[in-house]
NUTOR-373193 format. One line per field, with one value per residue: z, y, x of N, C-alpha, C in turn. Coordinates in Angstrom, 1 decimal. Example, Ala and Ser with C-alpha at 12.3 -4.5 7.8 and 13.67 -1.06 7.14 Angstrom:
# NUTOR-373193
n_w <- 7.8:7.1
n_v <- -5.7:-2.2
n_u <- 13.2:12.8
ca_w <- 7.8:7.1
ca_v <- -4.5:-1.1
ca_u <- 12.3:13.7
c_w <- 7.8:7.9
c_v <- -3.3:0.0
c_u <- 13.2:12.9
END
This chain:
# NUTOR-373193
n_w <- -70.7:-70.0:-70.3:-67.9:-67.3:-66.0:-64.6:-63.6:-62.2:-61.8:-63.8:-65.8:-66.4:-65.1:-65.0:-62.9:-60.7:-58.4:-58.3:-58.0:-56.0:-53.8:-54.6:-54.0:-51.0:-50.5:-51.4:-49.8:-46.8:-47.2:-47.9:-49.1:-52.0:-52.1:-50.1:-49.7:-51.8:-51.0:-48.5:-49.3:-49.2:-49.4:-46.8:-43.6:-42.6:-44.9:-46.3:-44.4:-44.5:-47.3:-46.7:-45.7:-42.3:-41.0:-40.4:-42.8:-40.8:-39.0:-40.7:-41.8:-39.8:-39.3:-41.7:-41.2:-39.2:-40.3:-42.3:-41.0:-40.8:-40.2:-40.7:-41.3:-41.4:-43.2:-45.5:-45.9:-47.1:-49.5:-50.8:-51.1:-52.5:-54.7:-56.4:-58.8:-62.2:-65.4:-67.1:-68.9:-72.1:-74.0:-73.3:-72.0:-74.0:-75.2:-73.1:-73.1:-75.3:-74.4:-72.2:-73.2:-74.4:-72.5:-69.0:-67.3:-64.8:-62.2:-60.2:-57.5:-55.6:-53.1:-51.0:-48.8:-48.8:-51.6:-52.9:-52.1:-53.8:-56.3:-57.2:-57.1:-58.6:-61.1:-62.1:-64.3:-66.3:-65.1:-65.3:-67.0:-65.7:-63.6:-61.3:-59.1:-57.2:-54.6:-52.8:-49.8:-49.1:-49.3:-47.7:-48.9:-50.5:-53.8:-54.6:-53.5:-53.1:-52.0:-52.4:-55.3:-55.4:-53.7:-55.6:-58.1:-57.0:-56.4:-58.5:-59.9:-61.4:-63.0:-62.6:-64.9:-66.7:-66.3:-67.9:-66.9:-66.4:-65.8:-64.3:-62.6:-62.2:-60.6:-59.4:-61.8:-61.8:-59.5:-59.9:-62.4:-61.3:-59.7:-61.7:-63.6:-66.7:-67.0:-67.7:-68.4:-68.6:-69.8:-70.6:-71.5:-74.3:-74.4:-72.8:-74.3:-77.1:-75.9:-75.5:-77.6:-78.7:-77.5:-78.2:-80.9
n_v <- -21.8:-19.1:-15.6:-12.8:-10.3:-7.5:-5.3:-1.8:-0.7:2.1:4.7:3.2:0.8:1.1:4.3:7.1:10.0:12.4:14.9:14.6:13.6:15.4:17.5:16.3:15.8:18.4:19.7:18.2:19.1:22.0:23.5:25.2:23.7:23.9:23.6:20.8:20.3:22.0:20.8:17.8:14.7:12.0:11.1:9.2:8.3:8.0:5.8:3.1:3.2:1.8:-0.2:-2.3:-1.5:0.1:0.7:2.0:3.8:4.9:5.9:8.1:9.6:10.8:12.2:13.9:15.4:16.6:18.0:19.6:19.2:18.3:15.1:13.3:9.4:8.1:9.8:10.4:8.2:7.6:9.8:9.2:6.7:7.8:8.2:6.9:7.0:6.3:2.6:2.1:1.7:1.3:-0.2:-2.3:-4.0:-5.6:-7.0:-9.8:-10.8:-10.6:-12.1:-14.5:-14.8:-14.2:-14.6:-12.9:-10.4:-8.0:-5.3:-3.2:-0.3:0.2:0.4:-1.4:-0.1:0.7:-1.7:-3.0:-2.0:-1.1:-4.2:-5.1:-3.0:-2.6:-6.2:-7.6:-6.0:-6.4:-9.3:-10.8:-11.1:-12.8:-12.8:-9.9:-8.2:-6.2:-3.8:-3.1:-5.8:-7.4:-6.3:-4.8:-2.4:-0.5:1.8:-0.1:-2.1:-5.1:-5.6:-5.8:-8.1:-9.9:-9.8:-11.1:-13.7:-14.6:-15.0:-16.9:-16.0:-14.5:-11.5:-10.6:-11.5:-10.5:-8.0:-4.9:-2.4:1.1:4.0:5.8:7.4:7.0:4.4:2.9:3.1:2.1:-0.8:-1.1:-1.0:-3.4:-5.2:-5.8:-5.7:-2.8:-0.4:3.1:4.3:7.3:7.6:6.6:6.2:5.5:3.3:1.6:1.8:0.3:-2.2:-3.1:-3.7:-5.4:-7.6:-8.1
n_u <- 6.4:4.0:5.0:4.9:2.3:2.0:0.0:-1.1:-3.6:-5.6:-5.7:-4.6:-5.9:-8.6:-10.2:-9.6:-10.1:-8.8:-10.0:-12.4:-13.1:-12.5:-14.0:-16.7:-16.3:-16.0:-18.2:-20.0:-19.7:-19.6:-17.6:-14.4:-13.4:-10.5:-9.4:-8.7:-7.2:-5.2:-4.3:-3.7:-1.9:0.3:0.8:2.1:-0.1:-1.8:-0.2:-0.2:-2.9:-3.2:-1.6:-3.0:-2.5:-3.7:-7.4:-10.5:-12.1:-10.4:-8.4:-10.1:-10.3:-7.5:-7.7:-9.2:-8.2:-6.0:-7.4:-8.5:-11.8:-14.9:-16.5:-19.2:-18.7:-19.6:-19.8:-17.3:-16.8:-18.1:-17.3:-14.5:-15.2:-16.0:-13.8:-13.2:-13.8:-14.4:-14.1:-11.0:-11.8:-10.7:-8.2:-9.5:-10.9:-8.8:-7.8:-8.9:-7.3:-4.9:-4.7:-4.5:-2.2:-0.2:0.6:-2.1:-2.2:-2.9:-1.6:-1.9:-1.5:-3.8:-6.5:-8.9:-11.2:-11.7:-10.8:-13.2:-15.1:-14.1:-14.0:-16.4:-18.1:-16.5:-16.2:-17.0:-15.3:-12.9:-12.6:-10.8:-8.5:-6.3:-5.1:-5.3:-3.2:-3.5:-2.6:-3.0:-3.8:-1.6:0.1:1.9:3.4:4.0:6.6:8.4:11.0:10.2:7.7:7.6:8.6:7.5:5.1:6.0:7.3:4.8:3.4:4.8:6.8:9.9:11.1:12.7:11.3:8.8:6.4:5.7:3.4:2.8:1.3:3.0:5.8:7.5:6.9:7.3:10.4:11.0:10.5:12.1:14.6:14.4:14.6:12.5:10.5:9.6:7.4:6.6:3.5:1.6:-1.3:-4.4:-3.9:-1.5:-1.4:-2.9:-1.1:0.9:0.5:-0.8:1.1:2.3:1.0:1.9
ca_w <- -69.8:-70.4:-69.4:-67.0:-67.9:-64.7:-65.0:-62.5:-62.4:-61.7:-64.7:-66.6:-66.5:-64.7:-64.7:-61.8:-60.8:-57.1:-58.1:-57.8:-54.5:-53.0:-54.9:-53.5:-49.5:-50.2:-51.2:-48.3:-45.5:-47.6:-47.8:-50.4:-52.2:-52.2:-48.6:-50.0:-52.6:-50.3:-47.5:-49.5:-49.0:-49.3:-45.8:-43.0:-42.4:-46.3:-46.4:-43.5:-45.0:-48.1:-46.6:-44.8:-41.1:-40.3:-41.5:-43.3:-39.9:-38.7:-42.2:-41.9:-38.4:-39.5:-42.5:-40.2:-38.1:-41.6:-43.2:-39.8:-41.2:-39.6:-41.7:-40.8:-42.2:-44.7:-46.4:-46.4:-47.9:-50.3:-51.6:-51.1:-54.0:-56.2:-57.5:-60.1:-63.4:-65.9:-67.4:-70.3:-73.0:-75.6:-72.3:-71.6:-75.0:-75.5:-72.3:-73.6:-76.4:-73.7:-71.5:-74.0:-74.7:-71.2:-67.5:-66.8:-63.3:-62.0:-58.8:-57.3:-54.3:-53.0:-49.6:-48.7:-49.3:-52.8:-53.4:-52.2:-55.0:-58.0:-57.3:-57.5:-59.6:-62.4:-61.9:-65.4:-66.8:-64.7:-65.2:-67.7:-64.5:-63.0:-59.8:-59.0:-56.1:-53.8:-51.6:-48.6:-48.6:-49.4:-46.9:-49.5:-51.9:-54.8:-55.4:-52.7:-53.7:-51.5:-53.1:-56.5:-55.1:-53.4:-56.2:-58.8:-56.4:-56.5:-60.2:-60.3:-62.6:-62.6:-62.8:-66.3:-67.6:-66.1:-68.4:-65.8:-67.0:-64.5:-65.0:-62.1:-62.8:-58.9:-59.2:-62.9:-61.6:-58.5:-60.5:-63.1:-60.1:-59.1:-62.9:-64.4:-68.0:-66.8:-68.9:-68.1:-69.6:-69.2:-70.6:-71.9:-75.7:-74.2:-72.6:-75.5:-77.7:-75.3:-75.1:-78.7:-79.4:-77.1:-79.1:-82.4
ca_v <- -20.8:-17.8:-14.5:-12.6:-9.2:-7.1:-4.0:-1.0:-0.2:3.7:5.1:2.0:0.2:2.2:6.0:7.6:11.4:12.6:16.0:14.3:13.0:16.6:18.3:15.6:16.3:20.0:20.0:17.5:20.0:23.3:24.4:25.2:22.5:24.6:23.0:19.9:20.5:22.3:20.1:16.4:14.6:11.1:10.8:8.1:7.7:7.2:4.6:2.8:2.7:1.5:-1.5:-2.5:-1.5:1.0:0.8:3.5:4.8:5.6:6.8:9.5:10.6:11.3:13.2:15.0:16.5:17.0:19.1:20.3:19.3:17.4:14.9:11.7:8.5:7.6:11.1:10.5:6.8:7.9:10.6:8.4:5.9:8.6:8.5:6.1:7.3:5.1:2.0:2.3:0.9:0.6:-1.5:-3.7:-4.9:-6.1:-7.8:-11.4:-11.5:-10.6:-13.4:-15.7:-14.9:-13.7:-14.5:-11.6:-10.2:-6.6:-4.7:-2.0:0.4:0.6:0.4:-2.0:0.3:0.8:-2.7:-3.3:-0.9:-1.7:-5.8:-5.1:-2.4:-3.4:-7.2:-7.9:-5.7:-6.9:-10.6:-11.7:-11.4:-14.1:-12.1:-8.6:-7.8:-5.2:-3.4:-3.3:-7.0:-7.9:-5.5:-4.0:-1.5:0.1:0.7:-0.7:-3.5:-5.9:-5.6:-6.8:-9.5:-10.7:-10.1:-12.2:-15.2:-15.0:-14.8:-17.7:-15.4:-14.0:-10.1:-10.4:-12.5:-9.8:-7.0:-4.1:-1.1:2.0:5.4:6.6:7.2:6.3:2.8:2.6:3.3:0.8:-2.0:-1.6:-1.5:-5.1:-6.1:-6.1:-4.8:-1.8:1.0:4.3:5.0:8.2:8.0:5.6:6.0:5.3:2.1:1.0:1.7:-0.6:-3.7:-3.5:-4.1:-6.9:-8.9:-8.3
ca_u <- 5.9:3.6:5.5:3.6:2.1:1.4:-0.5:-1.6:-5.0:-5.9:-5.3:-4.0:-7.3:-10.0:-9.8:-9.5:-10.1:-9.0:-10.8:-14.2:-13.0:-12.6:-15.5:-17.9:-15.7:-16.2:-19.7:-20.6:-19.6:-19.6:-16.2:-13.8:-12.3:-9.1:-8.8:-8.3:-5.8:-3.8:-3.7:-3.9:-0.6:0.5:1.8:2.5:-1.7:-2.1:0.5:-0.5:-4.1:-2.7:-0.9:-3.5:-2.0:-4.9:-8.9:-10.9:-12.5:-9.0:-7.7:-10.6:-9.9:-6.5:-8.0:-10.6:-7.5:-5.3:-8.2:-9.8:-13.3:-15.6:-17.5:-19.7:-17.9:-20.1:-19.6:-15.9:-16.5:-18.9:-16.4:-13.5:-15.1:-16.3:-12.3:-13.6:-14.3:-14.9:-13.0:-10.6:-12.4:-9.9:-7.5:-10.4:-11.0:-7.8:-7.5:-9.0:-6.3:-3.6:-4.7:-4.0:-0.6:0.4:-0.3:-2.4:-2.1:-3.0:-1.2:-2.7:-1.9:-5.2:-6.9:-9.9:-12.9:-11.3:-10.9:-14.4:-15.9:-14.0:-14.5:-18.0:-18.1:-15.8:-16.2:-16.9:-14.6:-11.4:-12.1:-9.6:-7.1:-6.1:-5.3:-5.1:-2.6:-3.5:-1.7:-3.5:-4.2:-0.4:0.8:3.5:3.2:4.8:7.7:9.0:11.3:9.7:6.5:7.3:9.6:6.2:4.2:6.5:7.1:3.2:2.8:5.9:7.5:11.0:11.4:12.8:10.1:7.6:6.1:4.9:2.9:2.4:1.4:3.3:7.2:8.1:6.8:8.4:11.7:11.3:10.2:13.3:15.2:14.0:14.9:10.9:10.5:8.7:7.2:5.9:2.3:1.1:-2.6:-5.0:-3.5:-0.4:-1.5:-3.1:0.0:2.1:-0.8:-1.1:2.6:2.7:0.0:2.0
c_w <- -70.3:-70.1:-68.8:-67.2:-66.4:-65.1:-63.9:-63.0:-62.5:-62.8:-65.8:-67.2:-66.3:-64.7:-63.4:-61.3:-59.4:-57.2:-57.8:-56.3:-53.8:-53.2:-54.0:-51.6:-49.5:-49.8:-49.9:-47.0:-46.0:-47.1:-49.1:-50.6:-52.0:-50.6:-48.7:-51.0:-51.8:-49.1:-48.1:-49.5:-49.0:-47.6:-44.9:-42.8:-43.5:-46.7:-45.6:-44.1:-46.2:-47.9:-45.6:-42.8:-40.4:-41.1:-41.8:-42.2:-39.1:-39.3:-41.9:-40.5:-38.9:-40.8:-42.0:-39.6:-39.2:-42.2:-42.2:-40.5:-40.5:-40.5:-41.0:-42.3:-43.2:-45.7:-46.6:-47.2:-49.3:-51.6:-52.0:-52.7:-55.2:-57.2:-58.8:-61.0:-64.2:-67.1:-68.5:-71.1:-74.0:-74.4:-72.5:-72.7:-75.5:-74.5:-72.5:-74.3:-75.4:-72.8:-72.0:-74.3:-73.4:-69.8:-67.0:-65.1:-63.6:-60.4:-58.7:-56.0:-54.1:-51.6:-49.9:-49.0:-50.8:-53.4:-53.4:-53.3:-55.9:-58.3:-57.7:-58.6:-61.2:-63.0:-63.4:-66.6:-66.5:-64.6:-66.2:-66.8:-64.0:-61.7:-59.6:-57.4:-55.7:-52.5:-50.3:-48.1:-48.8:-48.1:-47.5:-50.4:-52.8:-54.5:-54.9:-53.0:-53.4:-52.0:-54.4:-56.7:-54.9:-54.7:-57.7:-58.2:-56.7:-57.9:-60.7:-61.8:-62.2:-63.1:-64.2:-67.3:-66.9:-67.1:-67.3:-66.7:-65.7:-65.2:-63.7:-62.2:-61.4:-58.7:-60.5:-62.5:-60.4:-59.4:-61.5:-62.1:-59.4:-60.3:-63.6:-65.6:-67.9:-67.9:-68.1:-69.0:-69.1:-69.4:-71.3:-73.2:-75.7:-73.9:-73.7:-76.7:-77.4:-75.3:-76.7:-79.4:-78.6:-77.6:-80.6:-82.4
c_v <- -19.4:-16.2:-13.9:-11.2:-8.6:-5.7:-3.2:-0.8:0.9:4.1:4.6:1.3:0.8:3.4:6.4:9.2:11.9:14.2:16.0:14.1:14.4:17.5:17.6:16.2:17.6:20.4:19.2:18.6:21.6:24.1:24.2:23.8:22.6:23.8:21.8:19.6:20.9:21.4:18.5:16.6:13.1:10.7:9.3:7.4:7.1:6.0:3.4:2.2:2.1:-0.2:-2.4:-2.6:-0.5:0.7:2.2:4.0:5.9:6.4:8.1:10.4:11.5:12.2:14.2:16.1:16.8:18.3:20.0:20.4:17.8:16.7:13.6:10.8:8.2:8.8:11.0:9.2:7.2:8.7:9.9:7.6:6.6:9.2:8.1:6.6:6.4:4.0:2.3:1.6:0.1:-0.4:-2.7:-4.7:-5.6:-7.3:-9.7:-12.1:-11.7:-11.9:-14.7:-16.0:-14.6:-14.1:-13.2:-11.5:-8.5:-6.7:-3.2:-1.4:1.1:0.5:-0.6:-1.8:0.4:-0.4:-3.5:-3.1:-1.2:-3.4:-5.6:-4.4:-2.9:-5.4:-7.9:-7.5:-6.1:-8.5:-11.1:-11.6:-12.3:-13.5:-10.5:-8.4:-6.5:-4.8:-3.6:-4.5:-8.0:-7.5:-4.5:-3.3:-1.1:1.5:0.4:-2.2:-4.9:-6.3:-6.4:-7.8:-10.6:-11.0:-11.1:-13.1:-15.6:-15.9:-16.2:-17.9:-14.5:-12.6:-10.1:-10.8:-11.4:-8.3:-6.0:-2.7:-0.2:3.3:6.3:6.3:6.5:4.7:2.5:2.1:2.1:-0.6:-2.1:-1.5:-2.9:-5.8:-6.4:-5.2:-4.1:-0.5:1.8:4.8:6.1:8.6:6.7:5.1:5.3:3.6:0.9:0.2:0.2:-2.2:-4.1:-4.2:-5.2:-7.9:-9.0:-9.1
c_u <- 5.4:4.4:4.5:3.5:1.2:1.0:-1.2:-3.0:-5.4:-4.9:-4.2:-5.2:-8.4:-9.3:-10.1:-9.0:-10.0:-9.7:-11.9:-13.9:-13.1:-13.5:-16.7:-17.5:-16.5:-17.8:-20.7:-20.8:-19.3:-18.8:-15.6:-13.0:-11.0:-8.3:-8.4:-7.2:-4.8:-3.1:-3.0:-1.9:-0.7:1.5:1.7:1.0:-1.7:-1.2:0.0:-2.2:-3.9:-2.1:-1.6:-3.2:-3.1:-6.3:-9.4:-11.6:-11.1:-8.5:-8.6:-10.4:-8.8:-6.7:-8.8:-9.4:-6.6:-5.8:-8.7:-11.0:-13.6:-16.6:-17.8:-19.0:-18.4:-20.2:-18.1:-15.7:-17.4:-18.0:-15.1:-13.5:-15.7:-14.7:-12.6:-14.2:-15.1:-13.7:-12.2:-10.9:-11.5:-8.8:-8.6:-10.7:-9.7:-7.0:-7.8:-7.7:-5.2:-3.7:-4.2:-2.4:0.2:-0.2:-0.5:-2.4:-2.2:-2.1:-1.2:-2.2:-3.0:-5.5:-8.3:-11.1:-12.9:-11.5:-12.3:-15.4:-15.6:-13.9:-15.8:-18.5:-18.0:-15.5:-15.9:-15.5:-12.7:-11.5:-11.1:-8.5:-7.2:-6.1:-5.1:-4.7:-3.0:-3.2:-2.0:-4.1:-2.9:0.6:1.7:3.0:4.1:5.4:8.9:9.6:10.8:8.5:6.6:8.3:8.4:5.5:4.7:6.7:5.4:2.5:3.6:6.8:8.5:10.9:11.6:12.1:8.7:7.3:5.2:4.6:2.3:2.5:2.4:5.1:8.0:7.9:7.7:9.7:11.9:11.4:11.5:14.2:15.6:14.0:13.6:11.3:9.4:8.9:6.4:4.8:1.5:-0.6:-3.4:-4.4:-2.4:-0.4:-1.8:-2.0:0.8:1.3:-0.6:0.5:3.3:2.0:0.7:3.3
END
């Protein structure tokens, strides 16, 4: 039986940059982008959006109140999807070989809007994954233990037999508490080093 390899997506496989989101929104309504930097928070609405409990229109209404900004939904959406930059090509190149040695899965704290975007935009780059678990689809998000427990069950893997890479320390700590072989990777070079080591 193959060990499971579980990878976060954002800034592990695909590049993300929230500055692009704030810049887009600021330009769309002609305000200082610092408004978004100062007011941004992973609040209750954000968590509910990432676990599929509220939809994007509901979330954007919460954003409008938080930032005191009136913006059409299509502009909120366009800016929201502008978070994606480029795939980490050094990582993408290793995925087919990893998929031969490991049961390869992804696990992302994300939302339905982003899921729709990256599944279409990066379909080829992500094709080596058996499944990518999205928090908005499973109703659970990292670093909560039930999220890791659910994903391990779905992969038919024990935590001890699961290698997990994430760029967020909090998520890695949560995975370690659940018994996963979790590793904190801060940038593309670090991800590539870890993945190459797994192939040796």
